[in-house]
C-alpha positions in Angstrom: 0.0 0.0 0.0 2.7 2.5 1.0 5.7 0.7 -0.5 8.2 3.2 -1.8 6.9 6.1 0.3 9.1 7.9 2.9 7.1 9.6 5.7 8.3 12.0 8.3 6.5 11.8 11.7 7.0 14.6 14.1 6.8 13.8 17.8 7.1 10.1 16.9 9.0 8.8 19.9 5.8 8.1 21.9 2.0 8.3 22.0 0.0 8.9 18.9 3.2 9.6 16.8 4.7 6.3 17.8 1.5 4.4 17.0 1.3 6.1 13.6 4.9 5.4 12.7 4.4 1.7 13.5 1.2 1.5 11.5 2.9 3.2 8.5 5.7 0.7 8.7 3.3 -2.2 8.8 1.9 -0.8 5.6 5.4 -0.8 4.0 6.4 2.8 4.4 9.9 3.9 5.4 9.7 6.3 8.3 11.7 9.3 9.6 11.3 9.6 13.4 11.5 13.2 14.6 11.8 13.7 18.4 11.8 16.9 20.3 14.1 16.6 23.3 17.1 14.7 24.6 15.0 12.6 27.0 13.1 11.0 24.0 16.3 9.7 22.2 16.1 6.3 23.8 12.4 5.9 22.9 13.1 7.1 19.3 16.0 4.5 19.0 13.7 1.7 20.2 11.1 2.7 17.7 13.7 2.7 14.9 14.6 -0.8 16.0 11.0 -1.9 16.0 10.4 -0.6 12.5 13.5 -2.2 11.0 12.4 -5.5 12.5 9.3 -5.1 10.4 11.6 -4.9 7.4 11.2 -1.2 6.7 13.9 1.5 6.8 13.8 4.0 9.6 16.0 6.8 10.9 15.7 9.2 13.8 16.4 13.0 13.7 16.6 15.6 16.4 16.6 19.3 15.3 19.4 20.5 17.7 19.6 24.0 16.2 16.5 26.0 17.1 
């Protein structure tokens, strides 16, 4: 359904963003995980691992310059 699509999810390390990222990966999208603070880095890393285990590509980004 979403094969070949790359989707950016903001605030994706937990909650609705996390659930959305997982659903998109289950539908064959590659996902960019954006998280908003240093405390969310571990959650974002775990989500990237979960998505790659589903066979999709995933990366995490943190906009340090504001």
